[in-house]
Residue, then its C-alpha position, 0 to 999 in steps of 0.5 A: m375713506r374706502r381705501a382706509r377700510t381695506w388696509l387699516p385692519g390689516l395694519l392694526l393687526v401687524a403693527p404691534s409685531i412691527i413695533l416690537i421688532g423695531v424696538f428689539v433690533y434698534g434697541m440692541l444696536g443702540w445698546n451695543f453702540r453704547v457699550a462699544m463707545t464707553d468702557q463698560h465692556d470690561a465687566v468680564s475680564e479676559g480669561s474668565s470666560s466659560g467658552c472654549r479654551t485654547s490652551s494646550t491642556s484643553g483636552t485633558s482632565s485634571g490629573g489625566t493624560s490626553r490620548 
């Protein structure tokens, strides 16, 4: 019982953080696994991304020329 009095308060202090980290990490792993195994990852069709473009006109403005 004396041992529990020394480590129990510390464990209770960090337990919520450990639980939240576990839920976040394993939740994201589970979510990604679910999306990978189902065909739901087609919500954003190819070409409609707002990321970097790889086409030859990526450095030009509309109607302008590249330098």
